[in-house]
C-alpha positions in Angstrom: 55.7 -3.2 68.5 57.6 -1.7 71.5 60.7 -1.3 69.3 58.8 0.7 66.6 57.1 2.8 69.3 60.5 3.7 70.8 62.0 4.5 67.4 59.1 6.6 66.4 59.0 8.5 69.7 62.8 9.2 69.4 62.4 10.4 65.9 59.6 12.9 66.8 61.2 14.2 70.0 63.8 17.0 69.5 65.5 16.3 72.8 66.7 12.9 71.7 70.1 13.0 70.1 71.9 10.3 68.1 73.4 8.7 71.3 70.0 8.7 73.1 68.4 7.1 70.0 71.1 4.4 69.9 70.6 3.6 73.6 66.8 3.5 73.1 67.2 1.0 70.2 69.4 -1.3 72.3 67.0 -1.2 75.3 64.1 -1.9 72.9 66.0 -4.9 71.4 66.8 -6.2 74.9 63.3 -5.8 76.2 61.8 -7.4 73.1 64.2 -10.3 73.3 63.5 -10.7 77.1 59.8 -10.7 76.3 60.2 -13.4 73.7 62.3 -15.5 76.1 59.9 -15.1 79.0 56.9 -15.9 76.8 58.6 -19.0 75.6 59.6 -20.1 79.0 56.4 -19.3 80.9 53.9 -20.1 78.1 50.9 -21.8 79.6 52.1 -21.7 83.2 51.1 -19.7 86.2 47.7 -18.6 85.0 46.3 -15.1 84.2 46.0 -14.2 87.9 49.6 -15.0 88.6 50.6 -12.6 85.7 48.3 -9.9 87.0 49.1 -10.3 90.7 52.6 -11.8 91.1 53.0 -13.8 94.2 49.3 -13.8 95.2 49.5 -17.3 96.5 52.3 -16.4 99.0 50.3 -13.4 100.1 47.2 -15.5 100.7 49.2 -18.0 102.6 50.8 -15.3 104.8 47.3 -14.0 105.6 46.0 -17.3 106.7 45.8 -18.0 110.5 48.3 -20.5 112.0 45.6 -23.1 112.8 44.5 -23.2 109.2 48.1 -23.5 108.0 48.8 -26.4 110.3 45.6 -28.1 109.2 46.5 -27.8 105.5 50.0 -29.0 106.0 48.8 -31.9 108.2 46.1 -33.0 105.7 48.7 -33.0 102.8 51.2 -35.0 104.9 48.4 -37.4 106.1 47.3 -38.0 102.5 50.9 -38.7 101.4 51.5 -41.1 104.4 48.2 -42.9 103.9 49.2 -43.7 100.3 52.5 -45.1 101.6 50.8 -47.1 104.4 48.3 -48.5 101.9 51.1 -49.5 99.6 52.9 -51.3 102.5 49.7 -53.1 103.4 49.2 -54.4 99.9 52.8 -55.2 99.6 52.7 -57.4 102.7 49.6 -59.2 101.5 51.0 -59.9 98.1 54.4 -61.0 99.4 52.6 -63.4 101.9 50.6 -64.7 99.0 53.7 -65.2 96.9 55.3 -67.1 99.8 52.2 -69.3 100.0 52.2 -69.7 96.2 55.6 -71.2 96.3 54.2 -74.3 98.1 51.8 -75.0 95.2 54.7 -75.8 92.9 54.8 -79.5 92.0 57.5 -81.5 93.6 60.2 -82.9 91.4 59.8 -86.3 93.2 56.2 -86.7 91.9 56.8 -85.5 88.3 55.6 -87.6 85.4 58.4 -90.0 84.4 58.0 -89.5 80.7 60.0 -88.1 77.8 58.5 -85.5 75.4 57.9 -86.5 71.8 60.6 -84.3 70.4 63.3 -86.0 72.5 61.9 -89.3 71.5 62.2 -88.4 67.9 65.8 -87.4 68.3 66.6 -90.6 70.2 64.9 -92.8 67.7 62.5 -94.2 70.3 59.3 -92.5 69.0 56.4 -94.8 68.6 53.8 -93.7 66.0 50.5 -95.2 67.0 47.6 -95.1 69.4 48.1 -95.3 73.2 45.9 -98.4 73.5 47.8 -100.4 70.8 50.9 -100.8 73.0 54.5 -101.1 71.8 53.8 -104.0 69.5 51.5 -102.2 67.1 48.5 -104.4 67.9 45.2 -103.0 66.5 43.1 -106.1 67.4 42.7 -107.2 63.8 42.8 -110.9 63.1 46.4 -112.0 63.0 47.6 -108.7 64.4 46.9 -109.2 68.1 49.2 -109.4 71.1 48.6 -110.6 74.6 49.5 -107.6 76.8 49.0 -109.6 80.0 52.0 -111.8 79.2 54.3 -109.1 80.5 52.5 -106.4 82.4 55.8 -104.5 83.0 56.3 -103.5 79.3 57.7 -101.2 78.1 59.8 -100.8 81.3 62.8 -102.8 82.3 63.2 -104.2 85.8 65.3 -101.2 87.0 62.8 -98.7 85.4 59.9 -100.5 87.0 61.5 -100.3 90.5 62.2 -96.6 89.9 58.6 -96.0 88.7 57.2 -97.6 91.9 58.8 -94.7 94.0 56.4 -92.2 92.5 53.2 -94.0 93.3 51.3 -92.1 95.9 48.5 -94.7 96.7 47.6 -98.3 96.1 44.2 -99.2 94.7 44.1 -102.6 96.4 44.9 -101.1 99.8 42.3 -98.3 99.2 39.6 -101.0 98.4 40.4 -103.1 101.4 40.2 -100.0 103.7 36.8 -99.1 102.3 35.6 -102.6 102.7 36.8 -102.6 106.3 35.0 -99.3 107.1 31.8 -100.7 105.6 32.0 -103.9 107.7 32.8 -101.9 110.8 29.7 -99.8 110.3 27.5 -102.8 109.8 28.8 -104.4 113.0 28.5 -101.4 115.2 25.2 -100.0 113.9 21.6 -101.1 113.5 19.7 -100.6 110.3 16.1 -99.3 110.8 13.2 -101.6 110.0 10.0 -100.1 108.6 6.7 -101.9 109.3 3.9 -101.7 106.8 0.5 -101.5 108.6 -1.7 -100.7 105.6 -3.4 -104.0 105.8 -4.6 -103.6 109.4 -5.8 -100.1 108.6 -7.8 -101.4 105.7 -9.4 -104.1 107.9 -10.4 -101.6 110.5 -11.9 -99.3 107.9 -14.1 -102.0 106.4 -15.2 -103.1 109.8 
């Protein structure tokens, strides 16, 4: 629109010669191109007030008193540093929890001494049956039984059984003996209360 206005004004004005019209056309083209570039670059940014009053924020900031400026700067810095301090606090808490969490990992010493079923299939040692049937395939039918108490160490060899003993954390017999000893110690060192029933005497006094 600016280009057409310039060309129209140059055509109507007698003082404009061919050279002046040529310069006007170039200036109009440059201004229109600049307007297009600026609208593309600044589209949607700055707001209408910034376009009407360029640099109004700097003018307002320059007119503010020094104390208000210091308060605004300090509040923004404090908000930024508070976020950092909060992040550091949560980071220390989470890192301490992660350090504690490492102690919850099961020890390799007390792992289950077993082989998964895929490896057993590959090795050819996979037993297809129920866990209570044992390695002999006994399902307790007549003629298909097996005395499992004949060898309580099956299916482990002597070396495997000694290695398996290292992963036992407590003994049931020792635990039972310890409980029995605590019970006997309590009976020896304490007296059990005795409750007397006096209902018969109360009934006799009531009838009398």
